N, C-alpha and C positions, 0 to 999 in steps of 0.2 A: 287090547283096548285100553287097559290100565296104563300101559306104557305111553300110548298116544295121548291120553288125558294128562299124564304127568308132564309130557313134553309141552303141551299147550299151556298148562298152568305155569310151568317154568318160564316159557317165553313171555307170557303176559306179565309176570313179576319182573322179568328183566327189562322189558320195554317200559314199564311204569317207573322203574328205578332210573333208567336212562333219561326219561322225560323229566323226572324230578331233578336229576343232576344238571340237565341243560337249562332248566328254568332258573333264571337269575332274578334277583330282586330288581324290580323296575324303579329306576330313578325318575322322579317327576312324572308320575303316572297320569296326571290330569293336565299337564302343561299344554297339550294340543287341543284341549276343550275351550281355551280362551277365545272369545269372539274376535279380539283384536289385541295385538301386542307389538312392541317396538324391539329394535336390536341395533347392533353396531357391526360395521363391515370393515375389514382390512384385507388387503390382498396384493397381488401382482399381476402383470399382464405383459403380453408381447404384441407389438404393433407392426402392421405391414400396410403398404399402400399399393393397391392394384391400379396400374397406370395403363392408359391406352395412348400410344404415340400416334402422331399425325402422319409420320413418314416424310417423304420429300416435301419441302416447302420453299416458296419463292421469297427471298429476302431482298428488300430494297435498301440500298446503302444511302448515305447522306448526299452523295453526288447524283442520285437518281438512277444509277445502274442497278440491275437485278441479277441475282445469282441464286442457283438452287442449292439448298443445304439439306442434309439428312442428319438429324440429331435424335438420339434415343435417350430415354430417361427411365431409370428403374430404382426401386428401393432394394439395395443389394444385401440387406440383412434384416432379421427380426430384432427390433430394438425393445429392451425391457423397460418397464415402468411400474409404478405402484398406484394403488387405489385406496381410498378411504371414504366411508359414507355411513349413512344410517338407513334403517328400513322400518316400514310399517306393514304388517301382514294381517289380512282379514281371513278368517275361517269361513269357507263356503259350505263344506260338507266334511264327512269323515275322511275323504280322499283328496278333495280339491281345496286350494287356498289361492288367494290373490295377494300379490306383493307389489308395493311401490318402494323404490330404493333410490333416493337422491345420493349421488356418488360423484366424487372428484377423481379424474384420471390424469395422472402426470406421466408424460412419456416423451418420446423423441422418434423422429423418422429421418433416416440418413439416405439422401438421394444422390445418385451419380448420373451426370449427363455426359454422353460420349458424342463428340463431333465426328461423324463418319466421313465427312467431306474433306476437312482440313487436317493437316498433319504438322507436327513440330519439325524442327530442323533434323532431329535424329530419326525421323520416320515414324515416331509414335503418335497415336491419336491424341487429340486434345480432349481433356476431361475436366469437368467442373463438379464440385460437390456442394451440397447444401444440407445443413443440419436443421431440420424443421422441428422446433420445440412445440409440444402440444400440451395444452391444459384444457380438458373437457369437463364440463359439469353436466350431469345427466340425471334423468328421472325414469329409471327402467320400470315398465309396467309388465309384470310377469304373472303367468298362470302356472301353478305348481300341481303336479299329480303325484301324490304321496302313496307309496306302497303301504300295506298294513305293517304296523310296528312289530318287530321281533326282538324281545327283550329290550335292550337299550340302543338299538339301531333302527333306522328307517330310511331306506333309499327313496329318491324321488327324481322326476323329470321336470325340467323347467323350460318354458319358451315364452317369448313375448317381444314387445317393441321397446326400443330404448332411444328416445329423442335426446340429442345432445347439443350443447352450445360450445363452440370452439372459442376460448378466451385468448388465444395467442395468434401470432402471425405478424410478419414484418412487411412493410411496403417495399423494402429493399431486397427481398428474397426473389429467387428465380421463380418459384412457384408459391402460391398462397391458396389456402383452403378457405371455403366459405365459413361464415360464423355459425353455421348450424348443420346438423346431419341427423339422420334417422337410421338406426341399426335394427336388424332382425337378429335375435339371439336365441340359441337353443343349447341345452346342456344337461348334465347329470350331477346329482349331489347325494349326500348322505348325511342324515341327522344322527348325532350321538347325544344320548341323554345322560348327562353327568349329574352328580349329586346336587349341585346348586344352580345349574343353568343348562340350556340346550346349545350344543356346538355343532355347526354345520361346515362341511367342506363342499365346494361346488366348482366345477370346471365347465365353462361355456365358451361357445364360439360366437362372435359378433361380426356381422357383415353389413356395411353401409349400403342402403337401398337407393340413395340418390347420388348424382354426380356432385361430389363435394368440392370440385375444382372451381376456384374463382377465375372464370374465363376472361373477365375484364381486367384482371390484374396487369397483363402485359401492356395494355394501353396506358397505364398509369406509371410505368417505369420511366425514370429519367435517363438511365444509361441505355442508349440504343444498342450497345453490344450485348446486353442481357436479353433483349426481346426475342432473339431467335431461340434461346433456350426456354424462355417462358411460353412461347407459342408451339413448342415441340410436343406438348401434351394436350389432349382434348378431353380427357375424362379420367376421373380418379375415384376409387372406392376404398375406404379404409376397412381393414380386417384386424380383428383382435382375438387372441386367446386369453381368457381371464380366469385366474385361479383366485377364489375368494374364500374367506373364513368369516363365518357369521357367529355372533355371540348374542343369544336371545334369552 
């Protein structure tokens, strides 16, 4: 009985010592109690464009004759870009907070058109390329679910809607996107409590909810040879993976 009691006392002392060893001094212990605060965002992202091709299409030439063409279009790579912005966050409860984050996205989309009907003299298919420069200004509306804080870290889940304005696009391009879009976004993040500020890392996925393709762009093209490429796509949805760093 004495041996059992000695073992229990020894284990209790060891567990208490282990807990005290793991408990670190909490930096900024009251920072999450602020009802509202601001911050700065910097980061990077990868853009992709999910396209739906029309398949076979009837093309009318200048002399009035018609011919069937099959042209496919695809973004053949994920193109990198960078982001910069600010945020304002409102505390709703111990676990929930609401964030609005006006942000600028600078990026690029590389499109490849393949003419499946016509061929060059050497037998290769005819291809055309387009570099679609993108500058988006957004105002993400996100709800954050924060886990309980452990020492100086606190993971969280984020989801919300992100309306965007597209500030770029040329009338001479094969494809042109609308001047607006709406994204659904979801992601994971972690807060690190440093001695002088709170630092966050966040990875999220954004998907465009609307058809962002400017379907009337083909009718405004002056070069008739470009129209069959412009009309080869009927729907477009932008996708992005965004890695952001928050300083609050």
